[in-house]
C-alpha positions as CSV (number, residue, x, y, z in Angstrom):
1,M,82.9,107.1,63.6
2,G,81.1,103.9,64.4
3,R,82.1,100.4,63.3
4,I,81.3,99.2,59.8
5,I,81.6,95.6,60.2
6,K,78.6,94.4,62.1
7,Q,76.6,91.0,62.3
8,C,74.4,90.2,59.4
9,K,76.1,92.7,57.0
10,I,76.9,91.5,53.5
11,V,80.5,91.9,52.6
12,L,82.9,91.0,49.7
13,V,85.9,88.9,50.3
14,L,88.9,90.6,49.0
15,N,91.9,88.3,49.6
16,G,92.4,84.5,49.5
17,R,90.9,81.6,47.9
18,H,87.3,83.2,48.1
19,A,88.4,86.6,46.8
20,G,85.5,88.3,44.9
21,K,82.8,86.1,46.6
22,K,79.8,87.4,48.7
23,A,79.6,86.6,52.4
24,V,77.6,87.4,55.5
25,I,79.1,88.2,58.9
26,I,78.0,85.8,61.6
27,S,80.2,87.2,64.4
28,N,83.0,89.7,64.7
29,Q,85.8,90.7,67.2
30,D,86.9,94.3,66.6
31,E,89.9,94.3,69.0
32,G,90.9,90.7,68.5
33,S,91.0,87.8,71.0
34,G,93.1,84.9,72.1
35,D,94.8,83.3,69.2
36,R,94.0,86.2,66.9
37,L,95.3,89.5,68.1
38,Y,93.8,91.5,65.2
39,G,90.2,92.4,64.3
40,H,88.5,89.3,62.6
41,A,85.0,88.2,61.6
42,L,83.4,84.7,61.1
43,V,81.7,84.8,57.7
44,V,79.4,82.4,55.9
45,G,79.4,82.8,52.1
46,I,78.8,81.2,48.7
47,E,81.7,79.4,47.2
48,R,80.1,78.0,44.2
49,Y,77.1,80.0,42.7
50,P,74.4,78.0,40.7
51,K,75.0,77.8,36.9
52,P,72.2,78.9,34.5
53,I,69.8,76.3,33.2
54,T,67.6,76.1,30.1
55,K,64.4,74.3,29.3
56,S,66.1,71.9,27.0
57,M,68.4,70.5,29.9
58,C,67.1,67.1,31.4
59,K,66.1,67.0,35.1
60,K,69.4,65.4,36.1
61,K,71.5,68.1,34.6
62,Q,69.2,70.9,36.0
63,N,69.6,69.5,39.5
64,K,73.3,69.2,39.3
65,R,73.7,72.7,37.9
66,I,71.4,74.3,40.6
67,K,73.4,73.2,43.6
68,L,75.3,75.8,45.8
69,K,78.5,75.3,47.7
70,P,78.7,77.3,51.0
71,F,81.9,78.1,53.0
72,V,82.6,79.1,56.6
73,K,85.7,81.0,57.4
74,V,87.4,83.5,59.8
75,Y,88.7,86.5,58.0
76,Y,90.9,89.4,59.0
77,C,88.6,92.6,58.8
78,N,90.9,94.4,56.2
79,H,90.2,91.5,53.9
80,L,86.6,92.2,53.9
81,M,84.8,95.1,52.1
82,P,81.3,95.8,53.6
83,T,78.4,96.6,51.4
84,R,75.4,98.7,52.4
85,Y,73.1,95.7,52.5
86,F,72.0,93.6,55.6
87,L,70.7,90.1,55.5
88,D,68.2,89.1,58.2
89,L,69.7,85.8,59.0
90,Q,68.7,83.5,61.7
91,V,71.7,81.3,62.6
92,D,72.3,78.9,65.4
93,K,75.3,80.3,67.4
94,D,76.0,76.8,69.1
95,L,76.3,75.3,65.5
96,I,78.3,78.0,63.8
97,N,81.2,79.4,65.7
98,K,85.0,79.7,65.7
99,N,85.5,76.5,67.6
100,S,83.2,74.4,65.4
101,I,85.0,75.1,62.1
102,M,88.2,73.7,63.6
103,D,86.8,70.2,63.7
104,A,86.0,68.7,60.3
105,A,82.8,66.8,61.4
106,L,81.4,69.9,63.0
107,K,82.3,72.1,60.1
108,K,80.5,69.8,57.7
109,K,77.4,69.8,59.9
110,A,77.6,73.7,60.0
111,L,77.7,73.9,56.2
112,T,74.6,71.6,55.7
113,A,72.8,73.9,58.2
114,V,73.6,77.1,56.2
């Protein structure tokens, strides 16, 4: 049986703060590596979805409700449920990787790039 968790696959996060949120796999390690001896994946997802807007709302309120809040995190593969969908996402691997999310300034830069 082939591996299910691949790059650009859309997944649902099952555990943790982002449980129930949708995310996209950027990179994955099936056997684990270095500091994480288990299979894990680097994911980018949406922490806060945009809220619905109506015609009667002013422009300021519409702009505030339209904003997204992304997240970047490394998850254990058992905490992700893959869907059948793929997202053709072009990501700069130098900007978004496991080392960049450890530093707060680099993580902020990576989130703005997403």
